[in-house]
C-alpha positions as CSV (number, residue, x, y, z in Angstrom):
1,A,137.6,114.0,46.4
2,R,135.2,115.9,48.0
3,P,135.5,115.2,51.9
4,L,132.5,116.2,54.1
5,S,132.9,119.1,56.3
6,L,131.7,117.7,59.6
7,A,131.5,120.8,61.5
8,A,129.7,122.6,59.0
9,S,127.3,119.4,58.4
10,L,126.6,119.3,62.1
11,G,125.9,123.1,62.5
12,E,129.1,123.6,64.2
13,S,130.1,127.5,64.3
14,A,133.5,128.9,65.6
15,P,135.5,126.8,68.2
16,A,134.6,127.3,71.8
17,R,137.6,128.2,73.1
18,G,137.7,131.8,71.1
19,A,139.8,133.7,68.7
20,A,142.8,131.7,69.6
21,A,141.5,128.4,67.8
22,G,140.3,130.6,64.7
23,G,142.2,131.6,61.9
24,P,143.2,129.9,58.3
25,V,143.0,126.0,58.1
26,A,145.5,124.1,56.1
27,P,144.7,122.8,52.5
28,S,143.6,119.3,52.1
29,A,146.1,116.8,52.0
30,G,147.3,115.3,48.7
31,D,146.5,112.0,47.7
32,A,149.9,110.3,48.8
33,E,149.5,111.9,52.2
34,F,145.9,110.8,52.5
35,L,146.7,107.4,51.5
36,R,149.5,106.7,53.9
37,R,147.2,108.0,56.9
38,V,144.2,106.2,56.4
39,W,145.8,103.1,55.5
40,L,147.7,103.1,58.8
41,D,144.7,104.0,60.8
42,L,142.4,101.7,59.2
43,A,144.5,98.9,58.3
44,G,147.8,99.3,60.6
45,S,150.1,99.1,58.1
46,L,151.6,101.0,54.8
47,P,149.8,100.5,51.5
48,G,151.5,98.1,49.0
49,A,153.1,99.3,46.1
50,G,150.1,98.2,43.7
51,D,147.4,99.7,46.1
52,A,149.3,103.1,46.2
53,R,149.6,103.3,42.3
54,S,146.1,102.2,41.9
55,F,144.6,104.9,44.1
56,L,147.1,107.7,42.8
57,S,146.2,107.0,39.5
58,D,142.6,106.9,39.9
59,K,140.7,110.2,38.9
60,D,137.4,109.5,40.3
61,P,136.4,112.5,42.7
62,A,134.9,110.0,45.1
63,R,138.2,107.9,45.4
64,R,139.0,108.7,48.9
65,E,135.2,107.7,50.1
66,K,135.5,104.6,47.9
67,L,139.2,103.6,49.6
68,I,137.7,104.3,53.2
69,D,134.9,102.1,52.7
70,R,137.3,99.4,50.9
71,L,139.3,99.4,54.1
72,L,136.3,99.4,56.6
73,S,135.1,96.2,55.2
74,A,138.7,94.6,55.0
75,P,139.9,91.8,57.3
76,E,142.8,94.2,58.5
77,F,140.4,96.5,59.9
78,P,139.0,94.2,62.8
79,R,142.8,93.3,63.5
80,R,143.7,97.1,63.6
81,M,141.0,98.2,65.9
82,G,141.7,95.1,68.0
83,Q,145.3,96.1,68.6
84,A,144.5,100.0,69.2
85,L,141.8,99.3,71.9
86,T,143.9,96.5,73.6
87,V,146.6,99.4,73.9
88,M,143.8,101.8,75.1
89,L,141.8,99.7,77.4
90,L,144.5,97.4,78.8
91,E,147.7,100.0,78.5
92,R,149.9,97.2,77.7
93,R,149.6,96.0,81.3
94,G,150.4,92.5,82.1
95,G,148.1,89.5,83.2
96,T,147.7,85.9,82.3
97,R,144.4,85.0,83.3
98,I,143.1,85.2,79.9
99,P,145.8,84.7,77.1
100,D,146.4,87.5,75.0
101,P,145.5,85.6,71.9
102,Q,142.0,84.9,73.3
103,W,141.6,88.3,74.0
104,S,142.7,89.3,70.5
105,E,140.2,86.7,68.8
106,F,137.4,88.0,71.0
107,L,137.9,91.8,69.7
108,C,138.7,90.7,66.1
109,K,135.5,88.9,65.8
110,A,133.2,91.5,67.4
111,F,135.0,94.1,65.3
112,A,134.4,92.1,61.8
113,A,130.9,91.4,63.0
114,N,130.5,95.3,63.3
115,E,129.1,94.3,66.9
116,P,127.7,97.4,68.5
117,W,130.3,99.2,70.9
118,D,127.9,98.9,73.9
119,R,127.4,95.3,73.5
120,I,131.2,94.6,73.4
121,V,131.9,96.8,76.4
122,R,128.9,95.2,78.4
123,S,130.7,91.7,77.8
124,M,133.9,93.1,79.4
125,I,132.2,94.3,82.7
126,A,129.7,91.2,82.8
127,A,131.9,88.2,81.7
128,D,132.7,86.0,84.4
129,G,134.8,83.3,82.8
130,R,132.4,80.6,83.4
131,V,131.1,80.6,79.7
132,E,134.0,79.9,77.5
133,E,132.1,82.0,74.5
134,T,132.2,84.9,76.7
135,R,135.4,83.9,79.0
136,P,137.8,86.2,76.9
137,A,135.9,89.7,77.5
138,M,136.7,88.9,81.0
139,K,140.3,89.9,80.4
140,F,139.5,93.6,80.6
141,L,138.8,93.7,84.6
142,A,140.6,90.1,85.4
143,D,143.8,91.2,83.8
144,G,143.7,94.9,82.8
145,A,142.5,95.9,86.5
146,G,144.3,92.8,87.9
147,G,140.8,91.7,89.5
148,E,141.4,94.3,92.2
149,Q,138.4,95.9,93.3
150,H,140.0,99.6,93.3
151,R,141.8,99.3,90.3
152,M,138.6,98.2,88.5
153,T,136.8,101.1,90.0
154,H,139.6,103.3,88.3
155,D,139.7,101.7,85.3
156,V,135.9,101.9,84.9
157,G,135.9,105.6,85.4
158,R,138.8,106.3,83.3
159,L,138.3,104.6,80.3
160,L,134.8,104.1,80.0
161,L,133.3,107.2,81.5
162,G,136.1,109.6,81.0
163,R,136.3,110.5,84.8
164,N,139.7,109.9,86.4
165,L,138.5,109.7,89.9
166,L,141.8,108.0,91.5
167,C,142.1,111.2,93.7
168,A,138.5,111.0,95.1
169,Q,138.9,107.4,96.4
170,C,140.0,109.1,99.6
171,H,138.5,112.7,99.5
172,D,136.8,115.0,97.1
173,H,139.1,116.2,94.5
174,P,141.1,119.2,95.5
175,S,140.6,121.1,92.4
176,I,138.0,119.3,90.1
177,G,134.6,120.1,92.2
178,D,132.7,117.4,89.8
179,Y,134.7,114.7,91.3
180,R,133.4,113.8,94.6
181,Q,134.4,110.9,96.8
182,A,130.5,109.9,97.1
183,E,130.9,109.7,93.2
184,Y,134.1,107.5,93.6
185,M,132.5,105.1,96.3
186,G,128.9,104.7,94.0
187,L,131.3,103.3,91.3
188,Y,133.2,101.2,94.0
189,A,129.8,99.9,95.5
190,Y,129.1,98.2,91.8
191,L,132.6,96.3,92.1
192,N,133.5,95.5,95.6
193,Q,131.8,92.0,95.8
194,S,133.9,91.1,92.8
195,K,137.1,89.1,93.0
196,V,139.1,86.4,91.0
197,Q,139.2,83.0,92.1
198,D,139.9,79.6,90.5
199,D,136.9,77.6,89.4
200,P,136.6,74.3,91.7
201,K,136.0,72.3,88.4
202,T,138.0,73.7,85.5
203,K,140.9,75.2,87.8
204,K,140.7,78.3,85.5
205,P,140.5,81.9,86.8
206,I,136.8,83.4,87.2
207,L,135.4,86.6,88.3
208,V,132.9,86.0,91.0
209,E,130.5,88.1,92.9
210,T,129.9,87.4,96.7
211,A,127.1,88.3,98.9
212,A,126.5,92.1,99.6
213,A,126.7,93.0,103.2
214,G,125.1,96.3,102.6
215,K,126.2,99.8,101.7
216,V,129.9,100.8,101.2
217,E,130.9,102.9,104.2
218,F,133.4,105.7,103.6
219,A,135.0,108.9,104.9
220,S,137.4,111.5,103.8
221,V,140.9,111.3,105.2
222,F,140.5,115.2,106.2
223,S,137.4,114.2,108.6
224,P,137.7,110.4,109.4
225,A,135.0,110.7,112.2
226,K,132.1,111.7,109.6
227,K,130.9,108.5,107.9
228,H,128.9,108.4,105.1
229,Q,127.3,105.2,103.2
230,T,126.2,104.8,99.4
231,G,124.8,101.9,97.4
232,P,125.9,101.6,94.2
233,R,125.6,104.9,91.8
234,L,126.7,106.2,88.4
235,P,127.6,109.7,88.3
236,G,124.2,112.1,88.4
237,G,122.2,108.8,88.7
238,A,119.9,107.3,91.4
239,E,121.5,105.0,93.9
240,V,120.5,101.5,93.5
241,E,119.2,99.9,96.8
242,V,120.9,97.0,98.5
243,P,118.6,94.4,99.2
244,K,118.5,92.6,102.4
245,Y,118.1,89.1,102.9
246,E,117.8,86.9,105.9
247,K,121.1,85.1,106.5
248,G,121.5,81.9,104.6
249,K,119.3,83.2,101.8
250,E,121.5,85.6,100.3
251,Y,122.6,83.3,97.4
252,E,120.4,82.3,94.3
253,V,123.1,79.2,93.9
254,P,124.6,78.7,97.2
255,P,128.6,78.2,97.3
256,G,129.9,74.8,97.4
257,K,132.8,72.5,96.7
258,E,131.9,72.4,92.9
259,A,131.3,76.0,92.5
260,P,131.5,79.5,94.1
261,G,127.9,80.6,94.3
262,V,125.6,82.9,92.9
263,P,124.4,85.8,94.9
264,K,120.8,87.0,94.4
265,F,122.2,90.5,94.2
266,R,124.9,90.9,91.6
267,P,125.9,94.7,91.1
268,R,128.8,94.1,88.7
269,E,126.0,92.4,86.5
270,L,123.8,95.3,87.2
271,L,126.5,97.7,86.3
272,A,127.2,95.9,82.8
273,E,123.6,96.8,81.9
274,T,123.4,100.3,83.0
275,L,126.8,101.7,82.3
276,I,126.1,101.3,78.8
277,R,123.1,103.6,79.0
278,H,124.7,106.3,80.8
279,P,125.4,109.6,78.8
280,L,129.1,109.7,80.0
281,F,129.8,106.4,78.5
282,A,128.6,107.5,75.1
283,R,130.4,110.7,75.2
284,N,133.7,109.3,76.5
285,S,133.6,106.6,73.6
286,V,133.1,108.9,70.8
287,N,135.8,111.1,72.4
288,R,138.2,108.2,72.4
289,F,137.5,107.0,68.6
290,W,138.1,110.6,67.8
291,F,141.3,110.7,69.7
292,L,142.1,107.6,67.8
293,F,142.0,108.9,64.2
294,M,142.5,112.5,65.0
295,G,145.5,112.2,67.6
296,R,143.8,114.6,70.2
297,G,140.4,114.2,71.9
298,L,137.6,116.6,71.9
299,I,137.9,116.4,75.5
300,H,141.6,116.2,76.3
301,P,143.1,114.7,78.3
302,L,140.6,111.9,77.8
303,D,140.1,111.0,81.2
304,L,139.4,114.6,82.5
305,D,135.7,115.3,81.5
306,H,134.5,117.8,83.6
307,K,133.2,121.6,83.9
308,G,136.5,123.1,84.0
309,N,138.1,121.1,81.1
310,P,135.0,121.6,78.3
311,P,135.2,120.5,75.0
312,S,137.0,122.2,72.3
313,H,133.9,122.0,70.0
314,P,130.9,121.2,72.3
315,A,128.4,121.2,69.7
316,L,130.4,118.9,67.6
317,L,130.8,116.4,70.6
318,E,127.3,116.6,71.1
319,A,126.0,116.0,67.5
320,L,128.4,113.1,67.1
321,T,127.4,111.4,70.5
322,R,123.9,111.6,69.5
323,E,124.4,110.2,66.0
324,F,126.7,107.3,67.6
325,T,123.9,106.6,70.1
326,D,121.0,106.7,67.3
327,S,123.0,104.4,65.3
328,R,122.9,101.9,68.1
329,F,127.0,102.0,68.8
330,D,127.8,101.3,65.2
331,V,131.4,102.0,65.1
332,R,131.7,101.7,61.6
333,K,129.6,104.6,60.7
334,L,131.3,106.8,63.5
335,V,134.7,106.0,62.1
336,R,133.3,106.3,58.5
337,K,132.0,110.0,59.6
338,I,135.3,111.1,60.9
339,L,137.3,110.0,58.3
340,L,135.3,111.7,55.5
341,S,135.7,115.0,57.5
342,N,137.7,118.1,56.2
343,A,139.2,117.9,59.7
344,Y,140.9,114.5,59.3
345,Q,141.8,115.1,55.4
346,R,143.7,118.3,56.1
347,S,147.2,118.5,55.2
348,S,149.7,118.2,58.4
349,V,151.3,121.7,57.2
350,V,150.5,124.1,59.8
351,P,149.1,127.4,58.5
352,G,151.0,129.9,61.1
353,K,150.0,129.3,64.6
354,A,147.4,126.6,65.0
355,P,146.7,125.5,68.4
356,A,146.5,121.7,68.4
357,E,142.8,121.8,69.6
358,S,141.7,123.8,66.6
359,Y,142.2,121.0,64.1
360,R,143.3,123.5,61.7
361,A,145.9,121.2,60.3
362,A,146.4,117.4,60.7
363,L,148.1,116.5,63.9
364,A,151.1,114.4,63.6
365,K,150.4,111.1,65.3
366,P,153.2,108.7,66.3
367,L,153.0,105.1,65.1
368,S,151.9,102.5,67.6
369,A,154.4,99.6,68.1
370,E,152.1,97.3,65.9
371,Q,152.2,99.7,63.1
372,M,155.7,100.3,63.3
373,A,156.4,96.9,63.1
374,W,154.2,96.1,60.0
375,A,155.9,99.4,58.3
376,V,159.7,98.3,58.9
377,M,158.7,94.9,57.8
378,Q,157.2,96.4,54.6
379,A,159.9,98.7,54.0
380,T,162.7,96.3,54.5
381,G,161.0,93.6,52.3
382,A,160.4,91.1,55.5
383,L,156.8,90.9,55.7
384,E,156.1,88.6,52.8
385,H,158.5,86.1,54.4
386,V,156.8,86.5,57.7
387,L,153.2,86.1,56.0
388,K,154.4,82.9,54.5
389,A,156.1,81.5,57.8
390,P,154.0,78.5,59.6
391,A,153.0,79.0,62.9
392,G,154.9,77.3,65.8
393,G,154.2,73.7,66.5
394,A,151.9,71.6,64.7
395,S,149.4,74.3,63.9
396,K,147.7,74.1,60.2
397,F,147.4,77.9,60.4
398,T,150.2,80.2,58.8
399,T,151.6,83.5,60.6
400,K,149.4,85.2,57.9
401,D,146.1,83.9,59.5
402,Y,147.4,85.1,62.8
403,L,148.1,88.5,61.8
404,S,144.8,88.9,60.2
405,G,142.7,87.7,62.8
406,K,141.8,84.2,61.1
407,S,143.7,82.2,63.9
408,S,144.1,83.1,67.5
409,E,147.2,80.9,67.8
410,P,150.4,83.2,67.7
411,P,153.2,81.8,65.5
């Protein structure tokens, strides 16, 4: 097999952090090591005996590329991506406003259809739960962030823009000059009108926006007498003007007993459209997908993207971000590019002293709970019995249907 040299093909020179990151690289991983790695990464499980024998006996120089393409188009890939993104975005936090199976089905369907990543994320921000088709996407803000406005601000900043602005909630960050309180409050101004409440008709939780009272006022805890104001604003972007309406005319649909109302100015809805076009969104997305398959981000930690923590390979990150944007946020194309690279396909045997950020050898990645469960069931021979087991209750679906994403009803 001839994996593509990702760094060379994109014009990447020596790693940006100097000679310490240079030196000899590990050889290409053997076929058995590569097979196990790519199967776990794309299918979330170990290859079966038949699949392993078939691949290891294949003499086609393009066998690795063919296997990657096969796994990317297999039904296990959407399930694996759904599980991985759930851990990354919800961080195993609890929440029952949106049942887990509904959220899983939302992600599985999206990845099965190769829905653009920006469209998936836009749904996570804009969904309010009133439309059943998009209701599951509400889980990111309503359950992951608990529907709490500051928690939503933290999560959008950390997980979608790569900037952990928690410290900037009360004052400018003491050690990161890029993280200003005004930046945090500008993001908060998109979300401070959103809250979770029960729909009067369906009695289900929904995420509603109330009428804006004006700009957000804030002050540093170190100088509380000095007040500042801001409207919605993304990092480095222009401030959105908060419109003023006559009292009683703030709503497009006035609130009443049967409905919570729809204001004319809806900043969270606006955030859903503007966030996915912000350069930090594409950059953070690429960095997180790289981390998922390589074990470390080009910017690491993932939520500390600032001038004092530059990417290990800036030209590589820039090129991948540009390609991801040009492909209209095609996740499969990005994943395929990463997995065909020399960096991904290297052995995990470290050649001398190889810093993790050099990618001179494959990094050992711990198995997720889901990967471990599948691997143990396969190794013990229990998986076949689990897949044959019917789901609970009177469901017509089997456990296999649920695990493959065909059914959102758990066994």
